[in-house]
PyMOL commands that place a pseudoatom at each C-alpha (Angstrom):
pseudoatom trace, name=CA, resn=MET, resi=1, chain=A, elem=C, hetatm=0, pos=[64.554, -109.574, 54.419]
pseudoatom trace, name=CA, resn=SER, resi=2, chain=A, elem=C, hetatm=0, pos=[64.328, -112.089, 51.898]
pseudoatom trace, name=CA, resn=ASN, resi=3, chain=A, elem=C, hetatm=0, pos=[61.455, -112.996, 49.082]
pseudoatom trace, name=CA, resn=ARG, resi=4, chain=A, elem=C, hetatm=0, pos=[61.998, -116.457, 49.475]
pseudoatom trace, name=CA, resn=PRO, resi=5, chain=A, elem=C, hetatm=0, pos=[59.549, -118.926, 50.432]
pseudoatom trace, name=CA, resn=TYR, resi=6, chain=A, elem=C, hetatm=0, pos=[61.753, -120.886, 52.953]
pseudoatom trace, name=CA, resn=THR, resi=7, chain=A, elem=C, hetatm=0, pos=[64.017, -120.112, 55.785]
pseudoatom trace, name=CA, resn=SER, resi=8, chain=A, elem=C, hetatm=0, pos=[67.709, -120.988, 55.711]
pseudoatom trace, name=CA, resn=LYS, resi=9, chain=A, elem=C, hetatm=0, pos=[67.525, -123.709, 57.825]
pseudoatom trace, name=CA, resn=GLN, resi=10, chain=A, elem=C, hetatm=0, pos=[64.793, -125.034, 55.234]
pseudoatom trace, name=CA, resn=MET, resi=11, chain=A, elem=C, hetatm=0, pos=[67.049, -124.167, 52.545]
pseudoatom trace, name=CA, resn=GLY, resi=12, chain=A, elem=C, hetatm=0, pos=[70.056, -125.844, 53.763]
pseudoatom trace, name=CA, resn=ASP, resi=13, chain=A, elem=C, hetatm=0, pos=[67.974, -129.022, 54.750]
pseudoatom trace, name=CA, resn=ALA, resi=14, chain=A, elem=C, hetatm=0, pos=[66.795, -129.353, 51.268]
pseudoatom trace, name=CA, resn=CYS, resi=15, chain=A, elem=C, hetatm=0, pos=[70.070, -128.560, 49.650]
pseudoatom trace, name=CA, resn=GLU, resi=16, chain=A, elem=C, hetatm=0, pos=[71.829, -131.430, 51.718]
pseudoatom trace, name=CA, resn=MET, resi=17, chain=A, elem=C, hetatm=0, pos=[69.141, -133.950, 50.881]
pseudoatom trace, name=CA, resn=LEU, resi=18, chain=A, elem=C, hetatm=0, pos=[69.508, -132.804, 47.157]
pseudoatom trace, name=CA, resn=VAL, resi=19, chain=A, elem=C, hetatm=0, pos=[72.966, -133.829, 47.113]
pseudoatom trace, name=CA, resn=ALA, resi=20, chain=A, elem=C, hetatm=0, pos=[72.107, -137.213, 48.730]
pseudoatom trace, name=CA, resn=ALA, resi=21, chain=A, elem=C, hetatm=0, pos=[69.545, -137.661, 46.475]
pseudoatom trace, name=CA, resn=GLU, resi=22, chain=A, elem=C, hetatm=0, pos=[71.620, -136.857, 43.226]
pseudoatom trace, name=CA, resn=LEU, resi=23, chain=A, elem=C, hetatm=0, pos=[74.573, -138.887, 44.568]
pseudoatom trace, name=CA, resn=THR, resi=24, chain=A, elem=C, hetatm=0, pos=[72.125, -141.842, 45.243]
pseudoatom trace, name=CA, resn=LEU, resi=25, chain=A, elem=C, hetatm=0, pos=[70.880, -141.379, 41.704]
pseudoatom trace, name=CA, resn=ALA, resi=26, chain=A, elem=C, hetatm=0, pos=[74.596, -141.242, 40.118]
pseudoatom trace, name=CA, resn=GLY, resi=27, chain=A, elem=C, hetatm=0, pos=[75.248, -144.942, 41.875]
pseudoatom trace, name=CA, resn=VAL, resi=28, chain=A, elem=C, hetatm=0, pos=[77.011, -143.645, 45.202]
pseudoatom trace, name=CA, resn=PRO, resi=29, chain=A, elem=C, hetatm=0, pos=[74.103, -144.306, 47.765]
pseudoatom trace, name=CA, resn=ALA, resi=30, chain=A, elem=C, hetatm=0, pos=[73.766, -141.427, 50.358]
pseudoatom trace, name=CA, resn=LEU, resi=31, chain=A, elem=C, hetatm=0, pos=[71.827, -140.252, 53.235]
pseudoatom trace, name=CA, resn=LYS, resi=32, chain=A, elem=C, hetatm=0, pos=[71.478, -137.088, 55.071]
pseudoatom trace, name=CA, resn=MET, resi=33, chain=A, elem=C, hetatm=0, pos=[72.468, -137.022, 58.523]
pseudoatom trace, name=CA, resn=PRO, resi=34, chain=A, elem=C, hetatm=0, pos=[69.991, -135.762, 61.330]
pseudoatom trace, name=CA, resn=ASP, resi=35, chain=A, elem=C, hetatm=0, pos=[69.835, -132.074, 62.105]
pseudoatom trace, name=CA, resn=ASN, resi=36, chain=A, elem=C, hetatm=0, pos=[73.077, -130.700, 64.305]
pseudoatom trace, name=CA, resn=TRP, resi=37, chain=A, elem=C, hetatm=0, pos=[74.756, -133.865, 63.504]
pseudoatom trace, name=CA, resn=PRO, resi=38, chain=A, elem=C, hetatm=0, pos=[78.535, -132.570, 63.942]
pseudoatom trace, name=CA, resn=ALA, resi=39, chain=A, elem=C, hetatm=0, pos=[81.015, -131.902, 61.067]
pseudoatom trace, name=CA, resn=TYR, resi=40, chain=A, elem=C, hetatm=0, pos=[79.080, -133.170, 58.003]
pseudoatom trace, name=CA, resn=ASP, resi=41, chain=A, elem=C, hetatm=0, pos=[75.524, -133.385, 56.598]
pseudoatom trace, name=CA, resn=VAL, resi=42, chain=A, elem=C, hetatm=0, pos=[75.579, -136.101, 54.231]
pseudoatom trace, name=CA, resn=ILE, resi=43, chain=A, elem=C, hetatm=0, pos=[77.149, -139.811, 54.481]
pseudoatom trace, name=CA, resn=ALA, resi=44, chain=A, elem=C, hetatm=0, pos=[77.875, -141.849, 51.265]
pseudoatom trace, name=CA, resn=GLN, resi=45, chain=A, elem=C, hetatm=0, pos=[79.001, -145.074, 50.331]
pseudoatom trace, name=CA, resn=PRO, resi=46, chain=A, elem=C, hetatm=0, pos=[81.562, -145.270, 47.357]
pseudoatom trace, name=CA, resn=THR, resi=47, chain=A, elem=C, hetatm=0, pos=[80.866, -147.592, 44.642]
pseudoatom trace, name=CA, resn=GLY, resi=48, chain=A, elem=C, hetatm=0, pos=[83.275, -150.681, 45.166]
pseudoatom trace, name=CA, resn=GLY, resi=49, chain=A, elem=C, hetatm=0, pos=[83.622, -150.477, 48.838]
pseudoatom trace, name=CA, resn=GLY, resi=50, chain=A, elem=C, hetatm=0, pos=[85.585, -148.716, 50.979]
pseudoatom trace, name=CA, resn=PRO, resi=51, chain=A, elem=C, hetatm=0, pos=[84.614, -146.858, 54.229]
pseudoatom trace, name=CA, resn=PRO, resi=52, chain=A, elem=C, hetatm=0, pos=[81.673, -144.237, 53.798]
pseudoatom trace, name=CA, resn=LEU, resi=53, chain=A, elem=C, hetatm=0, pos=[82.432, -140.866, 53.012]
pseudoatom trace, name=CA, resn=ARG, resi=54, chain=A, elem=C, hetatm=0, pos=[81.773, -137.790, 54.909]
pseudoatom trace, name=CA, resn=ILE, resi=55, chain=A, elem=C, hetatm=0, pos=[80.043, -134.879, 52.967]
pseudoatom trace, name=CA, resn=SER, resi=56, chain=A, elem=C, hetatm=0, pos=[79.831, -131.265, 54.085]
pseudoatom trace, name=CA, resn=VAL, resi=57, chain=A, elem=C, hetatm=0, pos=[77.085, -129.593, 52.313]
pseudoatom trace, name=CA, resn=LYS, resi=58, chain=A, elem=C, hetatm=0, pos=[77.101, -125.565, 51.642]
pseudoatom trace, name=CA, resn=SER, resi=59, chain=A, elem=C, hetatm=0, pos=[74.658, -123.829, 50.046]
pseudoatom trace, name=CA, resn=ARG, resi=60, chain=A, elem=C, hetatm=0, pos=[73.865, -120.304, 49.137]
pseudoatom trace, name=CA, resn=THR, resi=61, chain=A, elem=C, hetatm=0, pos=[71.473, -118.243, 46.535]
pseudoatom trace, name=CA, resn=PHE, resi=62, chain=A, elem=C, hetatm=0, pos=[74.119, -117.289, 44.107]
pseudoatom trace, name=CA, resn=LYS, resi=63, chain=A, elem=C, hetatm=0, pos=[75.101, -113.562, 43.515]
pseudoatom trace, name=CA, resn=ARG, resi=64, chain=A, elem=C, hetatm=0, pos=[77.844, -111.805, 42.063]
pseudoatom trace, name=CA, resn=GLY, resi=65, chain=A, elem=C, hetatm=0, pos=[80.461, -109.036, 43.656]
pseudoatom trace, name=CA, resn=GLY, resi=66, chain=A, elem=C, hetatm=0, pos=[83.046, -109.549, 46.283]
pseudoatom trace, name=CA, resn=ASP, resi=67, chain=A, elem=C, hetatm=0, pos=[80.858, -109.327, 49.643]
pseudoatom trace, name=CA, resn=THR, resi=68, chain=A, elem=C, hetatm=0, pos=[79.337, -113.164, 49.190]
pseudoatom trace, name=CA, resn=PHE, resi=69, chain=A, elem=C, hetatm=0, pos=[81.328, -116.381, 50.122]
pseudoatom trace, name=CA, resn=VAL, resi=70, chain=A, elem=C, hetatm=0, pos=[81.385, -119.763, 50.523]
pseudoatom trace, name=CA, resn=THR, resi=71, chain=A, elem=C, hetatm=0, pos=[83.287, -120.794, 53.666]
pseudoatom trace, name=CA, resn=TYR, resi=72, chain=A, elem=C, hetatm=0, pos=[84.209, -123.702, 56.180]
pseudoatom trace, name=CA, resn=ASN, resi=73, chain=A, elem=C, hetatm=0, pos=[85.972, -124.527, 59.061]
pseudoatom trace, name=CA, resn=ALA, resi=74, chain=A, elem=C, hetatm=0, pos=[89.724, -125.865, 58.456]
pseudoatom trace, name=CA, resn=HIS, resi=75, chain=A, elem=C, hetatm=0, pos=[88.677, -128.153, 61.733]
pseudoatom trace, name=CA, resn=ASP, resi=76, chain=A, elem=C, hetatm=0, pos=[85.757, -129.330, 60.359]
pseudoatom trace, name=CA, resn=GLU, resi=77, chain=A, elem=C, hetatm=0, pos=[85.624, -133.387, 59.790]
pseudoatom trace, name=CA, resn=PHE, resi=78, chain=A, elem=C, hetatm=0, pos=[84.619, -134.340, 56.360]
pseudoatom trace, name=CA, resn=ASP, resi=79, chain=A, elem=C, hetatm=0, pos=[86.014, -136.154, 53.573]
pseudoatom trace, name=CA, resn=TRP, resi=80, chain=A, elem=C, hetatm=0, pos=[84.146, -134.104, 50.539]
pseudoatom trace, name=CA, resn=LEU, resi=81, chain=A, elem=C, hetatm=0, pos=[82.341, -130.627, 50.241]
pseudoatom trace, name=CA, resn=ALA, resi=82, chain=A, elem=C, hetatm=0, pos=[79.442, -130.133, 48.539]
pseudoatom trace, name=CA, resn=ILE, resi=83, chain=A, elem=C, hetatm=0, pos=[78.802, -126.715, 47.373]
pseudoatom trace, name=CA, resn=VAL, resi=84, chain=A, elem=C, hetatm=0, pos=[74.905, -125.969, 46.081]
pseudoatom trace, name=CA, resn=LEU, resi=85, chain=A, elem=C, hetatm=0, pos=[74.635, -122.577, 44.430]
pseudoatom trace, name=CA, resn=LEU, resi=86, chain=A, elem=C, hetatm=0, pos=[70.966, -121.971, 44.004]
pseudoatom trace, name=CA, resn=PRO, resi=87, chain=A, elem=C, hetatm=0, pos=[69.473, -119.548, 41.070]
pseudoatom trace, name=CA, resn=GLY, resi=88, chain=A, elem=C, hetatm=0, pos=[69.968, -115.957, 41.293]
pseudoatom trace, name=CA, resn=ALA, resi=89, chain=A, elem=C, hetatm=0, pos=[71.489, -112.943, 39.431]
pseudoatom trace, name=CA, resn=GLY, resi=90, chain=A, elem=C, hetatm=0, pos=[71.014, -114.300, 36.199]
pseudoatom trace, name=CA, resn=ILE, resi=91, chain=A, elem=C, hetatm=0, pos=[71.817, -117.702, 37.079]
pseudoatom trace, name=CA, resn=LEU, resi=92, chain=A, elem=C, hetatm=0, pos=[68.635, -119.906, 36.541]
pseudoatom trace, name=CA, resn=GLU, resi=93, chain=A, elem=C, hetatm=0, pos=[69.819, -123.317, 37.411]
pseudoatom trace, name=CA, resn=ARG, resi=94, chain=A, elem=C, hetatm=0, pos=[71.085, -125.049, 40.409]
pseudoatom trace, name=CA, resn=ARG, resi=95, chain=A, elem=C, hetatm=0, pos=[74.927, -125.340, 40.364]
pseudoatom trace, name=CA, resn=PHE, resi=96, chain=A, elem=C, hetatm=0, pos=[76.771, -128.584, 42.404]
pseudoatom trace, name=CA, resn=PHE, resi=97, chain=A, elem=C, hetatm=0, pos=[80.194, -128.745, 42.668]
pseudoatom trace, name=CA, resn=ILE, resi=98, chain=A, elem=C, hetatm=0, pos=[81.515, -131.569, 45.059]
pseudoatom trace, name=CA, resn=VAL, resi=99, chain=A, elem=C, hetatm=0, pos=[85.132, -131.668, 45.630]
pseudoatom trace, name=CA, resn=PRO, resi=100, chain=A, elem=C, hetatm=0, pos=[87.499, -133.551, 47.511]
pseudoatom trace, name=CA, resn=ARG, resi=101, chain=A, elem=C, hetatm=0, pos=[88.852, -132.226, 51.026]
pseudoatom trace, name=CA, resn=GLY, resi=102, chain=A, elem=C, hetatm=0, pos=[91.998, -131.908, 49.707]
pseudoatom trace, name=CA, resn=VAL, resi=103, chain=A, elem=C, hetatm=0, pos=[91.320, -129.907, 46.602]
pseudoatom trace, name=CA, resn=ALA, resi=104, chain=A, elem=C, hetatm=0, pos=[89.180, -127.614, 48.948]
pseudoatom trace, name=CA, resn=ASP, resi=105, chain=A, elem=C, hetatm=0, pos=[91.370, -127.121, 51.195]
pseudoatom trace, name=CA, resn=ALA, resi=106, chain=A, elem=C, hetatm=0, pos=[94.386, -126.392, 48.099]
pseudoatom trace, name=CA, resn=LYS, resi=107, chain=A, elem=C, hetatm=0, pos=[92.094, -123.827, 46.373]
pseudoatom trace, name=CA, resn=SER, resi=108, chain=A, elem=C, hetatm=0, pos=[90.283, -122.066, 48.985]
pseudoatom trace, name=CA, resn=ARG, resi=109, chain=A, elem=C, hetatm=0, pos=[91.669, -118.698, 50.299]
pseudoatom trace, name=CA, resn=ARG, resi=110, chain=A, elem=C, hetatm=0, pos=[92.576, -118.299, 53.796]
pseudoatom trace, name=CA, resn=ASP, resi=111, chain=A, elem=C, hetatm=0, pos=[93.371, -115.200, 56.056]
pseudoatom trace, name=CA, resn=LYS, resi=112, chain=A, elem=C, hetatm=0, pos=[96.936, -114.342, 57.559]
pseudoatom trace, name=CA, resn=PRO, resi=113, chain=A, elem=C, hetatm=0, pos=[97.783, -116.618, 60.324]
pseudoatom trace, name=CA, resn=THR, resi=114, chain=A, elem=C, hetatm=0, pos=[97.392, -114.014, 63.043]
pseudoatom trace, name=CA, resn=SER, resi=115, chain=A, elem=C, hetatm=0, pos=[93.830, -113.244, 61.888]
pseudoatom trace, name=CA, resn=LYS, resi=116, chain=A, elem=C, hetatm=0, pos=[90.858, -113.916, 64.180]
pseudoatom trace, name=CA, resn=THR, resi=117, chain=A, elem=C, hetatm=0, pos=[89.620, -116.026, 60.885]
pseudoatom trace, name=CA, resn=VAL, resi=118, chain=A, elem=C, hetatm=0, pos=[92.677, -118.117, 60.466]
pseudoatom trace, name=CA, resn=HIS, resi=119, chain=A, elem=C, hetatm=0, pos=[90.849, -121.057, 60.610]
pseudoatom trace, name=CA, resn=GLU, resi=120, chain=A, elem=C, hetatm=0, pos=[87.936, -120.024, 57.875]
pseudoatom trace, name=CA, resn=ARG, resi=121, chain=A, elem=C, hetatm=0, pos=[88.456, -121.410, 54.295]
pseudoatom trace, name=CA, resn=TYR, resi=122, chain=A, elem=C, hetatm=0, pos=[86.566, -119.628, 51.708]
pseudoatom trace, name=CA, resn=TRP, resi=123, chain=A, elem=C, hetatm=0, pos=[85.545, -118.336, 48.123]
pseudoatom trace, name=CA, resn=ARG, resi=124, chain=A, elem=C, hetatm=0, pos=[83.786, -115.626, 46.692]
pseudoatom trace, name=CA, resn=GLN, resi=125, chain=A, elem=C, hetatm=0, pos=[80.501, -117.511, 45.147]
pseudoatom trace, name=CA, resn=ASP, resi=126, chain=A, elem=C, hetatm=0, pos=[80.929, -116.071, 41.758]
pseudoatom trace, name=CA, resn=GLU, resi=127, chain=A, elem=C, hetatm=0, pos=[84.449, -117.149, 41.511]
pseudoatom trace, name=CA, resn=ILE, resi=128, chain=A, elem=C, hetatm=0, pos=[83.505, -120.745, 42.496]
pseudoatom trace, name=CA, resn=PRO, resi=129, chain=A, elem=C, hetatm=0, pos=[82.187, -122.024, 38.836]
pseudoatom trace, name=CA, resn=THR, resi=130, chain=A, elem=C, hetatm=0, pos=[86.091, -120.962, 37.522]
pseudoatom trace, name=CA, resn=ILE, resi=131, chain=A, elem=C, hetatm=0, pos=[87.957, -122.488, 40.692]
pseudoatom trace, name=CA, resn=LEU, resi=132, chain=A, elem=C, hetatm=0, pos=[86.036, -125.633, 40.856]
pseudoatom trace, name=CA, resn=THR, resi=133, chain=A, elem=C, hetatm=0, pos=[84.945, -126.264, 37.082]
pseudoatom trace, name=CA, resn=ALA, resi=134, chain=A, elem=C, hetatm=0, pos=[86.720, -129.569, 37.418]
pseudoatom trace, name=CA, resn=TYR, resi=135, chain=A, elem=C, hetatm=0, pos=[84.250, -130.715, 40.082]
pseudoatom trace, name=CA, resn=GLU, resi=136, chain=A, elem=C, hetatm=0, pos=[80.499, -129.698, 38.889]
pseudoatom trace, name=CA, resn=ASN, resi=137, chain=A, elem=C, hetatm=0, pos=[78.032, -132.404, 39.260]
pseudoatom trace, name=CA, resn=ASN, resi=138, chain=A, elem=C, hetatm=0, pos=[80.637, -134.573, 40.386]
pseudoatom trace, name=CA, resn=PHE, resi=139, chain=A, elem=C, hetatm=0, pos=[78.234, -137.048, 41.655]
pseudoatom trace, name=CA, resn=ARG, resi=140, chain=A, elem=C, hetatm=0, pos=[80.066, -139.952, 41.120]
pseudoatom trace, name=CA, resn=LEU, resi=141, chain=A, elem=C, hetatm=0, pos=[82.480, -138.697, 43.746]
pseudoatom trace, name=CA, resn=ALA, resi=142, chain=A, elem=C, hetatm=0, pos=[85.753, -138.805, 40.789]
pseudoatom trace, name=CA, resn=GLY, resi=143, chain=A, elem=C, hetatm=0, pos=[89.131, -137.597, 41.744]
pseudoatom trace, name=CA, resn=ARG, resi=144, chain=A, elem=C, hetatm=0, pos=[88.987, -138.905, 45.439]
for i in range(1, 144): cmd.bond("trace and resi %d" % i, "trace and resi %d" % (i + 1))
show_as sticks, trace
zoom trace
């Protein structure tokens, strides 16, 4: 049972709105998609033109240890992955990591091809700040 004053759905929605707001304030206009939109959560228009960018948002309350993960499915259709780590376990500030899909695929863990979870891509939460450090607060979507 959680001591949080909000549900997991409310947390997810709030983090999607946070990502859209931070992108917009950094000069990349963005909007949260309607609930249950398939594959991605936020749409953003890159500065300088080009097609809109699809962003999948994953949020977790930070915990240390080997049993807490941020995951996504390899079949999901998105261009960027935004990971929001909320305060917890000694972390006092929200942390954002916004990563191009190719980088997320290359730097994530995956299970053996014979496993039931072969399509999952994942990181331990406490490893994200080290593995994805170059993409922290990447609200201008650098590194396309």
